N, C-alpha and C positions, 0 to 999 in steps of 0.2 A: 320226410315229406312225401305226401301222396302224389301220384301222377294224375293229371287231368286228361281225360279223353273227351274231346269235343266232337260230337256227331256232325256229319256233313250238313244235315239240314239246319242244325243250330248255327254252324258257321255261316251258312247262307243267310239266315235270319239276322245275325249280328251284322254282317256286311251290308245287307240291305238297309237296316236301321241306321247304321253309321252314315251311309250315303244319303239317306233321307234327312237326317239331322244336319249334315254338311250342306245340303241344299237349302235348308232353312236359314242357316247362319254359318258363315265361315268360321272354322275352328270347332264348331259344336260336335261334329262327327268325330273329331279327334278326342274331345273331352269324353264323349260317350265310350269310345273304344278304350280309353285309359281307365274309366271306371269298370268296364268289363274285365280288363286285365288285372286290376287291383283286387276285384272280388275273387277272381279265379286263383290268384296268388294266396289270398286269405283262406280260401276253401282248401287249397293244397296243403297249407300249413296246419290248419285246424278244421277239418271237415265237419266237425260236430258243433261249430260255432253257430250255425243256423238250425232252427227247429224243423222237425218233420212237418210238412204241410199236408200230406196225405200218404197213406201206406208207408213206404220207406223212402219217399221222395222229399228232399229238403229244398228250400228255396231261399235265394239271396236277392233281396230287393235293392236296386241301385238307388243311390241317395238323390240324385238330381234328375233322374229319368224314370218314366213309368215303364220299367222293364224289370223282369224277374228271371233270374237264372235258376233253372230246375236241375237237380243233381241227385245222384245216389252214391252211397259209399260201398265200394266192393273191397272188403277186407282181404 
């Protein structure tokens, strides 16, 4: 399994989005955070599951939220 390194700015963006969703509806921020964790776990297990979006950057689109995880694979 690969290791995920989440940049501080990405952590901040995820945290702010989760708080925003939680402010819209109780529990929605937790659902958002859960989808983020699930996608990160999937990426760690099989980083090539998502296609290259541009150059060597791959993207994972969340199912229920308009949010995209951008990542690179460092062998």
